[in-house]
GUKELUM-88997 format. One record per residue: x, y, z of N, C-alpha, C in turn; residue in three letters. Coordinates in Angstrom, 2 decimals, always signed. Layout:
{n.xx: X, n.yy: Y, n.zz: Z, ca.xx: X, ca.yy: Y, ca.zz: Z, c.xx: X, c.yy: Y, c.zz: Z, residu: ALA} .
...
This chain:
{n.xx: -117.61, n.yy: -32.17, n.zz: +48.44, ca.xx: -116.09, ca.yy: -31.46, ca.zz: +48.36, c.xx: -116.69, c.yy: -30.17, c.zz: +49.21, residu: UNK} .
{n.xx: -115.55, n.yy: -29.40, n.zz: +49.99, ca.xx: -115.77, ca.yy: -28.16, ca.zz: +50.78, c.xx: -114.93, c.yy: -27.40, c.zz: +49.96, residu: UNK} .
{n.xx: -115.48, n.yy: -26.30, n.zz: +50.48, ca.xx: -114.77, ca.yy: -25.34, ca.zz: +50.07, c.xx: -113.63, c.yy: -24.20, c.zz: +49.12, residu: UNK} .
{n.xx: -112.14, n.yy: -25.51, n.zz: +50.38, ca.xx: -110.65, ca.yy: -25.64, ca.zz: +49.91, c.xx: -110.47, c.yy: -26.31, c.zz: +48.83, residu: UNK} .
{n.xx: -111.24, n.yy: -27.39, n.zz: +48.66, ca.xx: -111.24, ca.yy: -28.38, ca.zz: +48.19, c.xx: -111.35, c.yy: -27.47, c.zz: +46.23, residu: UNK} .
{n.xx: -112.53, n.yy: -26.76, n.zz: +46.50, ca.xx: -112.98, ca.yy: -26.33, ca.zz: +45.11, c.xx: -112.49, c.yy: -25.30, c.zz: +44.85, residu: UNK} .
{n.xx: -111.65, n.yy: -24.38, n.zz: +45.57, ca.xx: -110.49, ca.yy: -23.11, ca.zz: +44.84, c.xx: -109.91, c.yy: -24.22, c.zz: +44.52, residu: UNK} .
{n.xx: -108.84, n.yy: -25.05, n.zz: +44.87, ca.xx: -108.00, ca.yy: -25.85, ca.zz: +44.11, c.xx: -107.76, c.yy: -26.68, c.zz: +43.28, residu: UNK} .
{n.xx: -108.91, n.yy: -27.20, n.zz: +42.99, ca.xx: -108.82, ca.yy: -27.99, ca.zz: +42.57, c.xx: -109.64, c.yy: -29.03, c.zz: +42.10, residu: UNK} .
{n.xx: -109.85, n.yy: -30.18, n.zz: +41.23, ca.xx: -110.45, ca.yy: -30.94, ca.zz: +41.41, c.xx: -109.30, c.yy: -31.96, c.zz: +42.52, residu: UNK} .
{n.xx: -108.24, n.yy: -32.69, n.zz: +41.95, ca.xx: -107.28, ca.yy: -33.47, ca.zz: +42.76, c.xx: -106.27, c.yy: -32.41, c.zz: +43.48, residu: UNK} .
{n.xx: -106.94, n.yy: -31.81, n.zz: +44.20, ca.xx: -106.56, ca.yy: -30.61, ca.zz: +45.75, c.xx: -105.20, c.yy: -29.86, c.zz: +45.40, residu: UNK} .
{n.xx: -105.04, n.yy: -29.43, n.zz: +44.03, ca.xx: -103.59, ca.yy: -29.09, ca.zz: +44.54, c.xx: -103.61, c.yy: -27.56, c.zz: +43.29, residu: UNK} .
{n.xx: -104.51, n.yy: -27.50, n.zz: +42.92, ca.xx: -104.50, ca.yy: -26.17, ca.zz: +42.70, c.xx: -104.21, c.yy: -26.32, c.zz: +40.38, residu: UNK} .
{n.xx: -104.54, n.yy: -27.40, n.zz: +40.71, ca.xx: -104.38, ca.yy: -27.75, ca.zz: +39.29, c.xx: -105.10, c.yy: -26.35, c.zz: +37.97, residu: UNK} .
{n.xx: -105.97, n.yy: -26.24, n.zz: +38.26, ca.xx: -106.33, ca.yy: -25.02, ca.zz: +37.01, c.xx: -105.96, c.yy: -24.21, c.zz: +37.39, residu: UNK} .
{n.xx: -105.83, n.yy: -23.54, n.zz: +38.42, ca.xx: -105.80, ca.yy: -22.09, ca.zz: +38.17, c.xx: -103.78, c.yy: -22.43, c.zz: +37.55, residu: UNK} .
{n.xx: -103.04, n.yy: -23.93, n.zz: +38.02, ca.xx: -102.13, ca.yy: -23.15, ca.zz: +37.39, c.xx: -102.22, c.yy: -23.66, c.zz: +35.97, residu: UNK} .
{n.xx: -102.73, n.yy: -24.20, n.zz: +35.38, ca.xx: -102.92, ca.yy: -24.19, ca.zz: +33.89, c.xx: -103.91, c.yy: -23.63, c.zz: +33.16, residu: UNK} .
{n.xx: -105.00, n.yy: -22.85, n.zz: +33.88, ca.xx: -105.12, ca.yy: -20.59, ca.zz: +32.84, c.xx: -103.02, c.yy: -20.14, c.zz: +33.50, residu: UNK} .
{n.xx: -102.85, n.yy: -19.74, n.zz: +34.20, ca.xx: -101.56, ca.yy: -19.30, ca.zz: +34.78, c.xx: -100.70, c.yy: -19.52, c.zz: +33.45, residu: UNK} .
{n.xx: -100.88, n.yy: -21.16, n.zz: +32.92, ca.xx: -99.30, ca.yy: -21.43, ca.zz: +32.26, c.xx: -99.64, c.yy: -20.90, c.zz: +30.79, residu: UNK} .
{n.xx: -101.25, n.yy: -20.87, n.zz: +30.62, ca.xx: -101.96, ca.yy: -20.48, ca.zz: +29.26, c.xx: -102.01, c.yy: -19.09, c.zz: +29.06, residu: UNK} .
{n.xx: -102.04, n.yy: -18.35, n.zz: +30.13, ca.xx: -101.98, ca.yy: -16.60, ca.zz: +30.12, c.xx: -99.59, c.yy: -16.63, c.zz: +29.16, residu: UNK} .
{n.xx: -99.16, n.yy: -17.53, n.zz: +30.52, ca.xx: -97.79, ca.yy: -17.48, ca.zz: +29.92, c.xx: -97.15, c.yy: -17.46, c.zz: +28.77, residu: UNK} .
{n.xx: -97.96, n.yy: -18.86, n.zz: +27.94, ca.xx: -97.48, ca.yy: -18.87, ca.zz: +27.05, c.xx: -98.39, c.yy: -17.83, c.zz: +25.59, residu: UNK} .
{n.xx: -99.32, n.yy: -17.78, n.zz: +25.75, ca.xx: -99.29, ca.yy: -16.49, ca.zz: +25.26, c.xx: -98.65, c.yy: -15.08, c.zz: +25.55, residu: UNK} .
{n.xx: -98.31, n.yy: -14.69, n.zz: +26.57, ca.xx: -97.62, ca.yy: -13.58, ca.zz: +26.78, c.xx: -95.92, c.yy: -14.32, c.zz: +25.73, residu: UNK} .
{n.xx: -95.44, n.yy: -15.15, n.zz: +26.27, ca.xx: -94.23, ca.yy: -15.67, ca.zz: +25.41, c.xx: -94.13, c.yy: -15.49, c.zz: +24.08, residu: UNK} .
{n.xx: -95.45, n.yy: -15.83, n.zz: +23.44, ca.xx: -95.48, ca.yy: -15.80, ca.zz: +22.13, c.xx: -95.67, c.yy: -13.97, c.zz: +21.13, residu: UNK} .
{n.xx: -96.06, n.yy: -13.61, n.zz: +22.02, ca.xx: -95.86, ca.yy: -11.89, ca.zz: +21.87, c.xx: -94.63, c.yy: -11.14, c.zz: +22.12, residu: UNK} .
{n.xx: -94.01, n.yy: -12.11, n.zz: +22.71, ca.xx: -92.31, ca.yy: -11.10, ca.zz: +22.89, c.xx: -91.71, c.yy: -11.86, c.zz: +22.42, residu: UNK} .
{n.xx: -92.03, n.yy: -13.34, n.zz: +21.59, ca.xx: -91.29, ca.yy: -13.55, ca.zz: +20.43, c.xx: -91.01, c.yy: -12.99, c.zz: +18.93, residu: UNK} .
{n.xx: -92.33, n.yy: -12.52, n.zz: +18.81, ca.xx: -93.44, ca.yy: -11.98, ca.zz: +17.79, c.xx: -91.90, c.yy: -10.41, c.zz: +17.68, residu: UNK} .
{n.xx: -92.27, n.yy: -9.74, n.zz: +18.91, ca.xx: -91.76, ca.yy: -8.45, ca.zz: +19.00, c.xx: -90.48, c.yy: -9.10, c.zz: +18.71, residu: UNK} .
{n.xx: -89.53, n.yy: -9.82, n.zz: +19.73, ca.xx: -87.43, ca.yy: -9.74, ca.zz: +19.03, c.xx: -87.72, c.yy: -10.13, c.zz: +17.94, residu: UNK} .
{n.xx: -88.10, n.yy: -11.01, n.zz: +16.57, ca.xx: -87.72, ca.yy: -11.35, ca.zz: +15.25, c.xx: -88.58, c.yy: -10.38, c.zz: +14.29, residu: UNK} .
{n.xx: -89.48, n.yy: -9.27, n.zz: +15.19, ca.xx: -89.92, ca.yy: -8.77, ca.zz: +13.94, c.xx: -91.10, c.yy: -8.92, c.zz: +13.28, residu: UNK} .
{n.xx: -91.29, n.yy: -8.26, n.zz: +12.48, ca.xx: -92.06, ca.yy: -8.23, ca.zz: +11.37, c.xx: -92.18, c.yy: -9.44, c.zz: +10.31, residu: UNK} .
{n.xx: -92.61, n.yy: -10.45, n.zz: +10.52, ca.xx: -92.56, ca.yy: -11.37, ca.zz: +9.28, c.xx: -92.33, c.yy: -11.14, c.zz: +8.02, residu: UNK} .
{n.xx: -93.17, n.yy: -10.16, n.zz: +7.34, ca.xx: -93.40, ca.yy: -9.68, ca.zz: +6.13, c.xx: -91.87, c.yy: -8.58, c.zz: +5.79, residu: UNK} .
{n.xx: -91.38, n.yy: -8.64, n.zz: +6.24, ca.xx: -89.99, ca.yy: -7.72, ca.zz: +5.97, c.xx: -88.41, c.yy: -8.86, c.zz: +6.12, residu: UNK} .
{n.xx: -88.70, n.yy: -9.52, n.zz: +6.38, ca.xx: -87.98, ca.yy: -10.37, ca.zz: +6.05, c.xx: -87.25, c.yy: -10.98, c.zz: +4.40, residu: UNK} .
{n.xx: -86.78, n.yy: -11.37, n.zz: +4.31, ca.xx: -85.89, ca.yy: -11.63, ca.zz: +2.79, c.xx: -86.98, c.yy: -12.47, c.zz: +2.64, residu: UNK} .
{n.xx: -87.01, n.yy: -12.76, n.zz: +1.28, ca.xx: -86.95, ca.yy: -14.51, ca.zz: +0.60, c.xx: -86.21, c.yy: -15.38, c.zz: +0.54, residu: UNK} .
{n.xx: -86.76, n.yy: -16.82, n.zz: +1.01, ca.xx: -85.70, ca.yy: -17.32, ca.zz: +0.90, c.xx: -85.11, c.yy: -18.47, c.zz: -0.57, residu: UNK} .
{n.xx: -83.41, n.yy: -18.03, n.zz: -0.08, ca.xx: -82.78, ca.yy: -18.62, ca.zz: -1.51, c.xx: -84.03, c.yy: -19.94, c.zz: -2.13, residu: UNK} .
{n.xx: -83.87, n.yy: -19.82, n.zz: -3.67, ca.xx: -84.67, ca.yy: -20.69, ca.zz: -4.05, c.xx: -83.65, c.yy: -21.66, c.zz: -5.23, residu: UNK} .
{n.xx: -81.66, n.yy: -21.27, n.zz: -4.43, ca.xx: -80.66, ca.yy: -22.20, ca.zz: -5.42, c.xx: -79.69, c.yy: -22.42, c.zz: -4.21, residu: UNK} .
{n.xx: -79.01, n.yy: -23.73, n.zz: -4.68, ca.xx: -77.98, ca.yy: -23.81, ca.zz: -3.25, c.xx: -76.91, c.yy: -23.70, c.zz: -4.18, residu: UNK} .
{n.xx: -75.30, n.yy: -23.51, n.zz: -3.94, ca.xx: -74.24, ca.yy: -23.83, ca.zz: -4.59, c.xx: -73.23, c.yy: -24.72, c.zz: -4.01, residu: UNK} .
{n.xx: -73.43, n.yy: -26.06, n.zz: -4.29, ca.xx: -72.17, ca.yy: -26.29, ca.zz: -3.00, c.xx: -70.55, c.yy: -26.13, c.zz: -3.59, residu: UNK} .
{n.xx: -70.49, n.yy: -26.06, n.zz: -2.52, ca.xx: -68.69, ca.yy: -25.87, ca.zz: -2.89, c.xx: -68.13, c.yy: -27.07, c.zz: -3.04, residu: UNK} .
{n.xx: -66.78, n.yy: -26.36, n.zz: -4.10, ca.xx: -65.87, ca.yy: -27.10, ca.zz: -4.62, c.xx: -65.12, c.yy: -27.92, c.zz: -3.78, residu: UNK} .
{n.xx: -65.30, n.yy: -27.39, n.zz: -2.29, ca.xx: -63.60, ca.yy: -26.88, ca.zz: -1.71, c.xx: -63.82, c.yy: -26.72, c.zz: -0.23, residu: UNK} .
{n.xx: -65.11, n.yy: -28.44, n.zz: +0.72, ca.xx: -65.41, ca.yy: -27.36, ca.zz: +1.47, c.xx: -64.41, c.yy: -27.65, c.zz: +2.67, residu: UNK} .
{n.xx: -63.19, n.yy: -28.07, n.zz: +2.77, ca.xx: -62.16, ca.yy: -27.57, ca.zz: +3.82, c.xx: -61.16, c.yy: -26.80, c.zz: +3.54, residu: UNK} .
{n.xx: -61.57, n.yy: -25.25, n.zz: +2.22, ca.xx: -61.26, ca.yy: -24.36, ca.zz: +2.97, c.xx: -60.37, c.yy: -23.38, c.zz: +3.54, residu: UNK} .
{n.xx: -61.57, n.yy: -23.06, n.zz: +3.99, ca.xx: -62.19, ca.yy: -22.76, ca.zz: +5.58, c.xx: -60.81, c.yy: -23.24, c.zz: +7.09, residu: UNK} .
{n.xx: -61.03, n.yy: -24.66, n.zz: +7.00, ca.xx: -60.64, ca.yy: -25.48, ca.zz: +7.68, c.xx: -59.45, c.yy: -25.13, c.zz: +7.85, residu: UNK} .
{n.xx: -58.67, n.yy: -25.87, n.zz: +6.57, ca.xx: -57.67, ca.yy: -25.43, ca.zz: +6.13, c.xx: -56.83, c.yy: -23.79, c.zz: +6.61, residu: UNK} .
{n.xx: -57.89, n.yy: -22.71, n.zz: +6.16, ca.xx: -57.60, ca.yy: -20.96, ca.zz: +6.02, c.xx: -56.96, c.yy: -20.64, c.zz: +7.97, residu: UNK} .
{n.xx: -57.78, n.yy: -22.07, n.zz: +8.85, ca.xx: -57.47, ca.yy: -21.51, ca.zz: +10.70, c.xx: -55.53, c.yy: -22.15, c.zz: +10.39, residu: UNK} .
{n.xx: -55.18, n.yy: -22.61, n.zz: +9.54, ca.xx: -54.17, ca.yy: -23.11, ca.zz: +10.37, c.xx: -54.04, c.yy: -25.13, c.zz: +10.80, residu: UNK} .
{n.xx: -52.65, n.yy: -24.87, n.zz: +11.41, ca.xx: -52.35, ca.yy: -26.57, ca.zz: +12.21, c.xx: -53.68, c.yy: -25.56, c.zz: +13.41, residu: UNK} .
{n.xx: -54.50, n.yy: -27.19, n.zz: +14.12, ca.xx: -54.75, ca.yy: -27.31, ca.zz: +15.14, c.xx: -53.98, c.yy: -27.12, c.zz: +16.24, residu: UNK} .
{n.xx: -53.94, n.yy: -26.29, n.zz: +17.18, ca.xx: -53.52, ca.yy: -26.20, ca.zz: +17.97, c.xx: -52.87, c.yy: -27.00, c.zz: +19.07, residu: UNK} .
{n.xx: -53.16, n.yy: -28.57, n.zz: +18.72, ca.xx: -53.36, ca.yy: -29.61, ca.zz: +19.55, c.xx: -51.36, c.yy: -30.48, c.zz: +19.36, residu: UNK} .
{n.xx: -50.70, n.yy: -30.00, n.zz: +20.31, ca.xx: -48.88, ca.yy: -30.76, ca.zz: +20.01, c.xx: -49.80, c.yy: -32.06, c.zz: +20.07, residu: UNK} .
{n.xx: -48.66, n.yy: -32.75, n.zz: +19.39, ca.xx: -48.62, ca.yy: -34.17, ca.zz: +18.82, c.xx: -49.44, c.yy: -34.85, c.zz: +18.34, residu: UNK} .
{n.xx: -50.66, n.yy: -34.71, n.zz: +17.81, ca.xx: -51.69, ca.yy: -34.83, ca.zz: +17.62, c.xx: -52.27, c.yy: -33.91, c.zz: +16.68, residu: UNK} .
{n.xx: -51.42, n.yy: -32.75, n.zz: +15.31, ca.xx: -52.17, ca.yy: -31.85, ca.zz: +14.36, c.xx: -52.49, c.yy: -32.56, c.zz: +13.16, residu: UNK} .
{n.xx: -51.68, n.yy: -34.14, n.zz: +12.81, ca.xx: -52.46, ca.yy: -34.43, ca.zz: +11.58, c.xx: -53.47, c.yy: -35.23, c.zz: +12.04, residu: UNK} .
{n.xx: -53.67, n.yy: -35.68, n.zz: +13.39, ca.xx: -55.08, ca.yy: -37.09, ca.zz: +13.30, c.xx: -56.27, c.yy: -35.49, c.zz: +13.66, residu: UNK} .
{n.xx: -55.85, n.yy: -33.93, n.zz: +13.94, ca.xx: -56.77, ca.yy: -33.37, ca.zz: +13.93, c.xx: -57.45, c.yy: -32.93, c.zz: +13.37, residu: UNK} .
{n.xx: -56.26, n.yy: -32.97, n.zz: +12.19, ca.xx: -56.97, ca.yy: -31.51, ca.zz: +10.82, c.xx: -57.76, c.yy: -32.60, c.zz: +10.07, residu: UNK} .
{n.xx: -57.46, n.yy: -34.75, n.zz: +10.13, ca.xx: -57.71, ca.yy: -35.71, ca.zz: +9.24, c.xx: -59.24, c.yy: -34.97, c.zz: +9.81, residu: UNK} .
{n.xx: -59.86, n.yy: -35.25, n.zz: +11.22, ca.xx: -60.92, ca.yy: -35.08, ca.zz: +11.39, c.xx: -62.47, c.yy: -33.91, c.zz: +10.98, residu: UNK} .
{n.xx: -61.42, n.yy: -33.31, n.zz: +11.59, ca.xx: -61.99, ca.yy: -31.62, ca.zz: +11.03, c.xx: -62.35, c.yy: -31.81, c.zz: +9.97, residu: UNK} .
{n.xx: -61.22, n.yy: -32.43, n.zz: +8.73, ca.xx: -61.39, ca.yy: -32.04, ca.zz: +7.15, c.xx: -62.62, c.yy: -33.18, c.zz: +6.86, residu: UNK} .
{n.xx: -63.01, n.yy: -34.44, n.zz: +8.22, ca.xx: -64.12, ca.yy: -35.44, ca.zz: +7.52, c.xx: -64.92, c.yy: -34.75, c.zz: +8.05, residu: UNK} .
{n.xx: -65.21, n.yy: -34.51, n.zz: +9.26, ca.xx: -66.16, ca.yy: -33.88, ca.zz: +9.61, c.xx: -67.37, c.yy: -32.97, c.zz: +8.73, residu: UNK} .
{n.xx: -66.66, n.yy: -31.82, n.zz: +8.03, ca.xx: -66.79, ca.yy: -30.54, ca.zz: +7.30, c.xx: -66.68, c.yy: -31.83, c.zz: +6.08, residu: UNK} .
{n.xx: -66.57, n.yy: -32.46, n.zz: +5.34, ca.xx: -66.70, ca.yy: -32.73, ca.zz: +4.42, c.xx: -67.99, c.yy: -33.67, c.zz: +4.10, residu: UNK} .
{n.xx: -68.10, n.yy: -34.21, n.zz: +5.54, ca.xx: -69.79, ca.yy: -35.52, ca.zz: +5.81, c.xx: -71.02, c.yy: -33.81, c.zz: +5.81, residu: UNK} .
{n.xx: -70.71, n.yy: -33.13, n.zz: +6.64, ca.xx: -71.47, ca.yy: -31.92, ca.zz: +6.76, c.xx: -72.31, c.yy: -30.83, c.zz: +5.27, residu: UNK} .
{n.xx: -70.85, n.yy: -31.04, n.zz: +3.95, ca.xx: -71.58, ca.yy: -30.68, ca.zz: +2.91, c.xx: -72.26, c.yy: -31.63, c.zz: +1.95, residu: UNK} .
{n.xx: -71.57, n.yy: -32.86, n.zz: +2.62, ca.xx: -72.66, ca.yy: -34.23, ca.zz: +1.75, c.xx: -73.92, c.yy: -33.89, c.zz: +2.23, residu: UNK} .
{n.xx: -74.31, n.yy: -33.74, n.zz: +3.37, ca.xx: -75.05, ca.yy: -33.71, ca.zz: +4.29, c.xx: -76.68, c.yy: -32.37, c.zz: +3.66, residu: UNK} .
{n.xx: -75.59, n.yy: -31.52, n.zz: +3.61, ca.xx: -76.60, ca.yy: -30.35, ca.zz: +3.09, c.xx: -76.72, c.yy: -30.21, c.zz: +1.36, residu: UNK} .
{n.xx: -76.11, n.yy: -31.06, n.zz: +1.12, ca.xx: -76.07, ca.yy: -31.68, ca.zz: +0.14, c.xx: -77.42, c.yy: -31.33, c.zz: -0.56, residu: UNK} .
{n.xx: -77.53, n.yy: -32.70, n.zz: -0.01, ca.xx: -78.21, ca.yy: -34.36, ca.zz: +0.09, c.xx: -79.86, c.yy: -33.33, c.zz: +0.43, residu: UNK} .
{n.xx: -79.81, n.yy: -32.34, n.zz: +1.18, ca.xx: -80.70, ca.yy: -31.90, ca.zz: +2.13, c.xx: -81.40, c.yy: -31.09, c.zz: +0.79, residu: UNK} .
{n.xx: -80.51, n.yy: -30.38, n.zz: +0.16, ca.xx: -81.09, ca.yy: -29.28, ca.zz: -1.03, c.xx: -80.76, c.yy: -30.42, c.zz: -2.02, residu: UNK} .
{n.xx: -81.12, n.yy: -31.34, n.zz: -2.89, ca.xx: -81.47, ca.yy: -31.45, ca.zz: -3.14, c.xx: -82.55, c.yy: -33.11, c.zz: -3.30, residu: UNK} .
{n.xx: -83.28, n.yy: -32.71, n.zz: -1.65, ca.xx: -84.03, ca.yy: -33.06, ca.zz: -1.61, c.xx: -85.50, c.yy: -32.05, c.zz: -2.36, residu: UNK} .
{n.xx: -84.61, n.yy: -31.09, n.zz: -1.67, ca.xx: -85.31, ca.yy: -29.73, ca.zz: -2.09, c.xx: -85.56, c.yy: -28.63, c.zz: -2.96, residu: UNK} .
{n.xx: -85.10, n.yy: -29.57, n.zz: -4.33, ca.xx: -85.12, ca.yy: -28.69, ca.zz: -5.68, c.xx: -83.91, c.yy: -27.70, c.zz: -5.38, residu: UNK} .
{n.xx: -83.60, n.yy: -27.54, n.zz: -5.04, ca.xx: -82.13, ca.yy: -26.10, ca.zz: -4.74, c.xx: -81.38, c.yy: -26.40, c.zz: -5.05, residu: UNK} .
{n.xx: -81.02, n.yy: -28.23, n.zz: -5.94, ca.xx: -79.78, ca.yy: -28.44, ca.zz: -7.07, c.xx: -79.80, c.yy: -29.02, c.zz: -7.46, residu: UNK} .
{n.xx: -79.01, n.yy: -29.06, n.zz: -8.97, ca.xx: -79.28, ca.yy: -29.93, ca.zz: -9.61, c.xx: -78.98, c.yy: -31.02, c.zz: -10.22, residu: UNK} .
{n.xx: -78.78, n.yy: -32.10, n.zz: -10.61, ca.xx: -78.45, ca.yy: -33.30, ca.zz: -10.47, c.xx: -76.94, c.yy: -33.86, c.zz: -11.01, residu: UNK} .
{n.xx: -76.77, n.yy: -32.65, n.zz: -12.01, ca.xx: -75.41, ca.yy: -32.68, ca.zz: -12.01, c.xx: -74.83, c.yy: -31.40, c.zz: -10.99, residu: UNK} .
{n.xx: -74.86, n.yy: -30.97, n.zz: -10.66, ca.xx: -74.35, ca.yy: -30.23, ca.zz: -9.40, c.xx: -73.98, c.yy: -30.91, c.zz: -8.66, residu: UNK} .
{n.xx: -74.19, n.yy: -31.98, n.zz: -8.25, ca.xx: -73.93, ca.yy: -33.05, ca.zz: -6.57, c.xx: -72.14, c.yy: -33.54, c.zz: -7.01, residu: UNK} .
């Protein structure tokens, strides 16, 4: 190997230097993320229980009819269906995490 090849790394494209540079960037980004989110010790405790709503589509209904002339009923139906499915999936995840009792489902 000549001197230029040694500087650029084994495959001739400077990969060793690039790897070191990427590793340094990862470390500095991790520090920036910690600074952005703050001290983990000051975070509140996560909830141990979850409450499943009795009326999952109440928020959707409170917004009024969808502004889709000619398709209001279909849009409302799909918005409600998606919301109910999201609540069902959330309830299943909460049940898997022992955050709700079986009688609450």
